[in-house]
Structures are given as structure tokens and as C-alpha cells.
C-alpha positions, 0 to 999 in steps of 0.5 A, spaced: 927 207 685 923 202 689 918 197 685 912 201 688 913 207 684 913 203 678 906 200 680 902 205 683 896 203 679 897 196 683 895 199 690 892 194 693 899 189 692 903 194 693 900 199 699 906 196 704 901 192 708 903 186 711 899 180 711 901 179 719 896 180 724 896 183 731 897 176 733 903 174 729 903 169 723 897 165 721 898 158 722 895 156 715 897 155 708 896 160 702 889 158 699 889 159 691 883 164 692 886 169 697 889 175 695 895 176 700 898 183 699 906 184 697 909 184 704 912 190 706 918 187 707 919 184 700 917 191 698 923 193 702 928 188 699 926 190 692 928 197 694 934 195 697 936 191 691 934 197 686 939 201 690 945 196 688 943 195 681 939 189 682 945 184 682 944 177 681 945 172 687 952 170 688 955 164 685 957 159 690 963 156 692 964 148 693 969 143 694 970 140 687 975 135 690 970 132 695 965 131 689 970 128 685 972 123 690 964 122 691 963 121 684 969 119 680 965 116 674 963 123 673 970 126 673 969 129 666 963 133 668 965 135 675 972 138 672 969 142 667 965 145 672 967 153 673 970 153 681 963 157 682 956 156 680 951 161 679 944 160 677 945 162 670 950 157 669 947 152 673 941 152 669 944 152 662 949 146 664 943 142 667 938 143 661 944 142 656 945 135 660 938 134 660 937 135 652 942 129 651 938 125 656 943 125 662 938 126 668 943 123 673 948 128 671 943 134 670 941 132 678 948 132 680 950 139 678 943 142 681 945 139 687 952 142 687 949 149 687 944 147 692 949 145 697 954 149 696 960 149 701 956 144 706 961 139 706 956 133 707 953 135 700 957 129 696 955 124 701 948 125 701 947 126 694 951 119 693 946 116 698 941 118 694 944 116 687 946 109 690 938 108 691 936 103 685 930 107 684 934 113 683 935 114 676 928 111 674 924 116 679 929 122 676 927 121 669 919 120 671 919 126 674 923 130 669 918 127 664 912 130 668 916 137 668 917 137 660 910 134 658 906 137 664 908 142 669 913 144 675 907 141 680 906 135 676 914 134 677 913 136 684 908 131 685 912 125 682 917 126 687 913 127 693 909 121 691 909 115 686 916 117 684 919 118 691 927 117 692 928 116 700 932 122 703 930 127 697 925 132 700 922 138 697 928 143 699 933 139 694 928 136 689 925 143 687 932 145 686 932 140 680 925 142 678 927 149 678 934 149 673 930 143 669 924 147 668 924 151 661 917 155 662 920 160 668 914 158 672 918 153 677 922 156 683 925 153 689 921 152 695 926 150 702 926 152 709 929 158 708 923 161 704 918 158 708 921 161 714 921 168 711 914 167 709 912 165 716 915 171 719 913 176 714 907 174 710 903 170 716 903 164 711 906 157 714 909 153 708 909 146 711 915 142 707 914 135 710 910 131 708 911 134 701 905 135 698 903 138 691 898 142 693 902 146 698 907 147 692 901 150 687 899 155 692 906 157 693 907 158 686 900 162 685 902 166 691 909 168 688 906 169 681 902 174 684 907 178 688 911 178 682 906 180 677 905 186 682 912 188 682 913 187 675 919 182 677 920 174 674 918 170 679 924 166 681 927 174 682 922 174 687 924 167 690 931 169 690 930 176 694 926 172 699 931 167 700 936 172 701 933 176 706 932 170 710 939 167 709 943 173 711 940 172 718 943 165 718 950 164 721 955 162 716 951 163 710 954 162 703 948 165 699 948 172 699 947 177 694 953 180 691 953 188 690 955 191 683 962 193 682 
């Protein structure tokens, strides 16, 4: 059963009308005051997800040996990680590390999940963490998240506490797993591409701007409310819908059973 059948009172949000125009995607960012109907393709994705029992996103495989070679000082952590990381385990491990004050290892776990089987992940993350400002910036961004909100953490990473080589596609993964409010979601190129094609909304990731993340969160929160889903489930469905169109994609939804 699709989300439309469970929420018929929200006709404007679930009518199946896409925000696209006859001329294609509109070159604009979402405005907080603008209500954009749930796109038809998202309704289809929810219905398909319902049909297979609403599985979680598949756990990602990664090259543990490659990460151990790049981060020998964190060998105890890396050897303790499961061979495949799913969202729930990554969040649990990340938040446990943050509770004991280990922001570096918490960030590392979030990036292992983010890079998955991509072999260049250890090299890129090693370059980021080798920067002298890295730990201070990570701590400052996490403090903004813990004491304020996900948008404040995004602003920290994008502005005063920017780390060279770390963009929003990957620092929002850290924000997502570190957040305990359930409001943060990942914003990356896959999500941006899907929004441009199916919701007539162009999200510019570069330069990173907290105003863009704020309006993106507002948009997904409205769709999540209309669909009666957690906001991260909406992001997961959007990401998965785009990911299956990409070659050699390792981010898909696994079927129940």
C-alpha cells in the first residue's frame, strides 16, 4: 500500500503532481516559504518500498585492509567494525565514540560508510585528517550540532571551521550520524541530481552554504510529514532512486528475505 492511501487528507501533498514544469527543471533553490508537492517519482518510490516490506538500505562493504593501512593508529577500532556497515550500526558506533570524546574516530567511521567500496576513500580521508586544523574543526562543528542544530554544524564546516578537501557530500554524513535529534540528513550529489530532475529544484553544493541546507531540510521535512515517514527515510529513498541509475553502484536497497 502506498503512502498516498494512508494520507488522503493531504491531497495537495500527495496528489502525484510533480513540481517540474513543461520546460524542465527550474534553475532555483527551494524557498522556505514555497510549498512543493511530493513529486510523483517519490510517491512511486514509496509504493515500491512498501511492496518489498520497507527494507533498510543495504549495508556497505568496504576494504578493511585498506583503511587499516591508512590508519594504523586506529587499528583497534577498525578491527572491531563489522565487515559491512549499515546506517543503524554506523550511527550507534559514531555516537558511542562521540560520547567518549573521540571525534576523530567518530568521523572516520562515518567516512568509511560514506566511501564504501571506493578504493580512494582511505587516501582522501587520510589527507583530510592530516591537516593540522582537522580535529579542532571537527570538534567545533560537533559542538555546534550538539548545542544548536544540524544547520549550525553545516555552517561551521562551510565557513569558520572549514577543512580543505572536505565538502558537504561527506561532512553531512558525519552530521547525520552524529545528530541525536533525527533532523539531520545527508546532502550529496546523488540527492541533488534527483531533486533537479524530479522536483525541479537545483541544490548547489558548491560553494557550501548553510541557507541551502536549511531549505533542503525544510523541504524534506514537509515531504516526510506528508508521507508519514521519518525524514531520513525520505532521503534514503531519494538517494537509492538516483543510485540505481549510476554505473557500478554499491548503494541499493536490499529486498526482504
